[in-house]
C-alpha positions as CSV (number, residue, x, y, z in Angstrom):
1,M,53.0,50.7,62.7
2,N,53.0,54.5,62.5
3,R,50.1,56.8,62.4
4,R,50.2,57.3,58.6
5,N,50.0,53.5,57.9
6,R,47.1,53.2,60.3
7,E,45.3,56.0,58.5
8,L,45.9,54.3,55.1
9,L,44.5,51.0,56.4
10,A,41.4,52.8,57.7
11,S,40.8,54.8,54.5
12,P,38.7,52.1,52.7
13,Y,36.3,52.0,55.7
14,F,36.2,55.8,55.8
15,I,35.4,55.9,52.0
16,W,32.7,53.3,52.4
17,S,31.1,55.0,55.4
18,V,31.0,58.4,53.6
19,G,29.8,57.0,50.3
20,F,27.2,54.6,51.6
21,T,26.1,56.1,55.0
22,V,26.9,59.8,55.3
23,I,26.0,60.9,51.8
24,P,22.7,58.9,51.6
25,L,21.7,60.2,55.1
26,I,22.3,63.8,54.0
27,V,20.1,63.2,50.9
28,I,17.4,61.7,53.0
29,L,17.5,64.6,55.5
30,R,17.4,67.1,52.7
31,Y,14.2,65.5,51.2
32,A,12.7,65.1,54.7
33,F,12.8,68.8,55.6
34,T,11.7,70.2,52.2
35,N,8.6,70.0,50.1
36,A,8.2,69.3,46.4
37,G,9.1,73.0,45.7
38,G,12.2,72.8,47.8
39,A,10.9,75.0,50.7
40,F,11.7,74.1,54.3
41,T,8.9,72.3,56.1
42,F,8.2,69.9,59.0
43,E,5.1,68.4,57.4
44,N,6.9,65.3,56.2
45,I,8.2,64.5,59.7
46,L,4.8,65.2,61.4
47,A,3.1,63.0,58.8
48,I,3.9,60.1,61.1
49,G,0.9,61.2,63.2
50,D,-1.6,60.8,60.3
51,S,-4.1,58.0,60.9
52,I,-2.8,55.6,58.3
53,N,0.9,56.2,59.2
54,R,0.2,56.1,62.9
55,K,-1.7,52.8,62.6
56,A,1.2,51.3,60.5
57,F,3.7,52.6,63.0
58,L,1.9,51.1,66.0
59,F,1.4,47.8,64.2
60,S,5.2,47.7,63.4
61,L,5.9,48.4,67.0
62,E,3.6,45.6,68.1
63,I,5.3,43.2,65.6
64,A,8.8,44.2,66.8
65,L,7.9,43.8,70.5
66,I,6.3,40.4,70.0
67,C,9.1,39.2,67.8
68,T,11.8,40.3,70.3
69,L,9.9,38.7,73.2
70,L,9.4,35.4,71.3
71,C,13.1,35.3,70.3
72,I,14.1,35.8,73.9
73,L,11.8,33.0,75.2
74,L,13.0,30.6,72.5
75,A,16.7,31.5,72.7
76,Y,17.3,30.9,76.4
77,P,16.1,27.2,76.5
78,L,18.0,26.4,73.3
79,V,21.2,28.1,74.6
80,M,21.0,26.1,77.9
81,V,20.7,22.9,75.9
82,V,23.5,23.8,73.5
83,R,25.7,24.8,76.4
84,R,25.6,21.3,77.9
85,L,26.7,19.6,74.7
86,H,30.2,18.4,74.0
87,I,32.2,21.1,72.1
88,S,32.1,19.1,68.8
89,R,28.3,18.7,69.0
90,R,27.9,22.3,70.1
91,A,29.8,23.5,67.0
92,F,27.6,21.3,64.8
93,M,24.4,22.7,66.5
94,L,25.5,26.3,66.0
95,F,26.4,25.5,62.4
96,F,23.0,24.0,61.9
97,L,21.3,27.1,63.3
98,I,23.3,29.5,61.2
99,L,23.1,27.4,58.0
100,P,19.7,28.9,56.8
101,M,21.2,32.3,56.9
102,W,23.5,31.4,54.0
103,M,20.4,31.1,51.8
104,N,18.8,34.1,50.2
105,F,16.4,36.0,52.5
106,I,13.6,36.1,49.8
107,L,14.0,32.3,49.1
108,R,13.6,31.5,52.8
109,L,10.4,33.6,52.9
110,L,9.0,31.9,49.8
111,A,9.7,28.6,51.4
112,W,7.6,29.6,54.4
113,Q,4.9,30.8,52.0
114,M,4.8,27.3,50.6
115,I,4.7,25.8,54.0
116,L,1.9,28.0,55.4
117,S,-0.3,28.3,52.2
118,S,-3.8,26.8,52.2
119,N,-2.5,23.9,50.1
120,G,1.0,23.9,51.6
121,I,3.0,21.4,53.6
122,L,1.6,22.3,57.0
123,N,-2.1,21.7,56.0
124,F,-1.1,18.6,54.1
125,A,0.5,17.1,57.2
126,L,-2.5,18.1,59.3
127,Q,-5.0,16.6,56.9
128,A,-2.9,13.4,56.8
129,L,-3.3,13.2,60.6
130,G,-7.0,13.7,60.3
131,L,-6.9,17.3,61.7
132,K,-8.6,20.4,60.4
133,P,-6.4,22.6,58.2
134,L,-5.3,26.0,59.4
135,E,-5.7,29.3,57.6
136,V,-2.3,30.8,58.4
137,A,-1.2,32.3,55.1
138,N,-1.6,36.1,54.6
139,T,-2.3,36.6,58.3
140,W,-0.7,38.3,61.3
141,T,0.5,34.9,62.5
142,A,2.4,34.3,59.3
143,V,4.2,37.6,59.6
144,I,5.2,36.9,63.2
145,I,6.5,33.4,62.2
146,G,8.5,34.9,59.3
147,V,10.0,37.7,61.4
148,V,10.9,35.4,64.3
149,Y,12.4,32.8,62.0
150,D,14.5,35.4,60.3
151,Y,15.9,37.2,63.3
152,F,16.1,34.4,65.9
153,P,19.8,33.6,65.2
154,F,20.6,37.3,65.9
155,M,19.1,36.9,69.4
156,M,20.4,33.4,70.1
157,L,24.1,34.0,69.3
158,P,24.8,37.0,71.5
159,I,23.0,35.3,74.4
160,F,25.0,32.1,73.8
161,N,28.3,34.0,73.7
162,A,27.5,35.7,77.0
163,I,26.5,32.4,78.7
164,A,29.5,30.6,77.3
165,D,31.8,33.1,79.0
166,I,30.4,32.3,82.4
167,P,33.0,30.2,84.3
168,E,31.7,26.7,85.0
169,D,33.2,26.9,88.5
170,V,30.8,29.7,89.4
171,I,27.8,27.5,88.5
172,E,29.2,24.5,90.2
173,A,29.8,26.5,93.4
174,A,26.2,27.7,93.4
175,K,25.1,24.0,93.1
176,D,27.4,23.0,95.9
177,L,25.7,25.6,98.1
178,G,22.4,24.1,97.5
179,A,21.0,26.2,94.6
180,G,18.6,24.4,92.3
181,P,18.5,24.7,88.5
182,L,15.9,27.6,88.7
183,T,17.9,29.5,91.2
184,V,21.1,29.0,89.3
185,F,19.5,30.4,86.2
186,T,17.7,33.4,87.8
187,R,20.5,34.4,90.2
188,I,23.6,33.6,88.1
189,I,23.1,32.7,84.4
190,F,20.5,35.3,83.5
191,P,22.1,38.3,85.3
192,L,25.5,37.5,83.7
193,S,23.9,37.1,80.2
194,I,22.2,40.5,80.2
195,P,25.0,42.1,78.1
196,G,24.3,39.5,75.4
197,L,20.6,39.9,75.9
198,K,20.9,43.7,75.3
199,S,22.8,43.2,72.1
200,G,20.3,40.7,70.9
201,I,17.4,43.1,71.6
202,T,19.1,45.9,69.7
203,I,19.9,43.6,66.7
204,V,16.4,42.1,66.6
205,F,14.0,44.9,67.6
206,V,15.2,47.6,65.1
207,P,15.2,45.5,61.9
208,S,12.0,43.7,62.8
209,M,10.3,47.0,63.2
210,T,11.5,48.4,59.8
211,S,11.2,45.2,57.8
212,F,8.5,45.3,55.0
213,V,9.4,42.3,52.8
214,V,8.1,39.8,55.3
215,A,4.7,41.6,55.3
216,D,4.6,41.7,51.5
217,I,5.3,38.0,51.1
218,L,3.8,36.3,54.1
219,G,1.1,38.9,54.7
220,G,0.0,38.9,51.1
221,G,0.2,42.7,51.0
222,K,-2.8,42.9,53.4
223,L,-0.8,44.0,56.4
224,Q,0.9,47.4,56.3
225,L,4.0,48.0,58.4
226,I,5.6,51.4,58.5
227,G,8.3,50.0,56.3
228,N,5.7,49.2,53.7
229,I,4.3,52.7,53.8
230,I,7.8,54.2,53.3
231,E,8.6,51.8,50.5
232,Q,5.4,52.7,48.7
233,E,6.1,56.4,49.0
234,F,9.5,55.9,47.3
235,T,8.5,53.4,44.6
236,R,4.8,53.8,43.8
237,S,4.0,57.4,44.7
238,S,7.5,58.8,43.9
239,N,7.0,61.1,46.9
240,W,10.6,61.1,48.2
241,N,9.9,64.0,50.5
242,L,7.2,62.2,52.5
243,G,9.1,58.9,52.4
244,S,12.2,60.5,53.7
245,G,10.2,62.3,56.4
246,L,8.7,59.1,57.7
247,S,12.1,57.5,57.6
248,V,13.6,60.3,59.7
249,A,10.7,60.1,62.2
250,L,11.3,56.3,62.5
251,M,15.0,56.9,62.8
252,V,14.5,59.3,65.7
253,F,12.3,56.7,67.5
254,V,15.0,54.1,67.1
255,F,17.7,56.4,68.4
256,I,15.6,57.3,71.4
257,S,15.0,53.5,72.1
258,M,18.7,52.8,71.8
259,A,19.6,55.8,74.0
260,F,17.9,54.1,77.1
261,T,20.1,51.0,76.7
262,I,23.3,53.1,76.2
263,K,22.4,55.3,79.2
264,D,21.9,52.2,81.4
265,D,25.3,50.8,80.3
266,V,27.0,54.2,81.0
267,V,25.4,54.4,84.5
268,K,26.4,50.9,85.3
269,E,30.0,51.5,84.2
270,E,30.2,54.7,86.2
271,S,28.9,52.9,89.4
272,E,31.3,50.1,88.9
273,L,34.2,52.5,88.4
274,A,33.2,54.4,91.6
275,R,33.0,51.1,93.5
276,V,36.5,50.1,92.3
277,E,37.9,53.5,93.2
278,G,36.2,53.4,96.6
279,T,37.9,50.0,97.4
280,E,41.3,51.3,96.2
281,K,41.4,54.5,98.3
282,P,41.4,52.9,101.8
283,G,44.3,50.6,100.6
284,R,46.3,53.6,99.4
285,R,45.7,55.4,102.8
286,K,46.8,52.3,104.7
287,A,50.0,52.1,102.6
288,A,50.6,55.8,103.2
């Protein structure tokens, strides 16, 4: 395949990227750095430091951190169980976990709203068991449940793929040398699964921080994430300048967060390359 044919095959992706990523981003940047009169300003960006916006931003950061941590704690035990299953049962289990993602996102949240409401399925089951009903609907707990439920597969699948690639001989060798289950996990499985863990953190942390639909439905509109503030500036206040400024400020924070992960990967690759080159040079000298 010559270069011209490759360019033709890549043209749909290029058109899509320009039309739905580059151009919207340019429009957002234009609104973010201008006021209603079109004059250049940084006020829209710095508005992230206002009391209401800062409180919503910190609350969004808290939700994202807790969601990411809970997804990690839930993913590893499940992955270890799935890994031990026969390949046919393993495929069925993965299919079962992915199946809810085929349903509309809003419908899944509405289902959780019915489960967690005061007269919902959860309290009905608790009352049937003679227990006191819980007031979970429209609370911080309901938002956490919704966010973790929605993004858990995106944490579980990268970790599973990383652990599935670990050769079984390596684990069996560690067991033969006297390593217990905890040692095998902490010294072999967990370190080798870190690439999948990093991918899961990136996929889960960023969307869970910017999501606002979960807070609207399961939080009853009482809890304000930074995504809710941005959405209201665009839809209710029609203040595209401020909404764009807050979006850019959030985007900068996300880029900075991702930069640490990318930097760590680059440093690790450079050290690995240096180690490989260091082992090759003595061999070359000996051959010479």
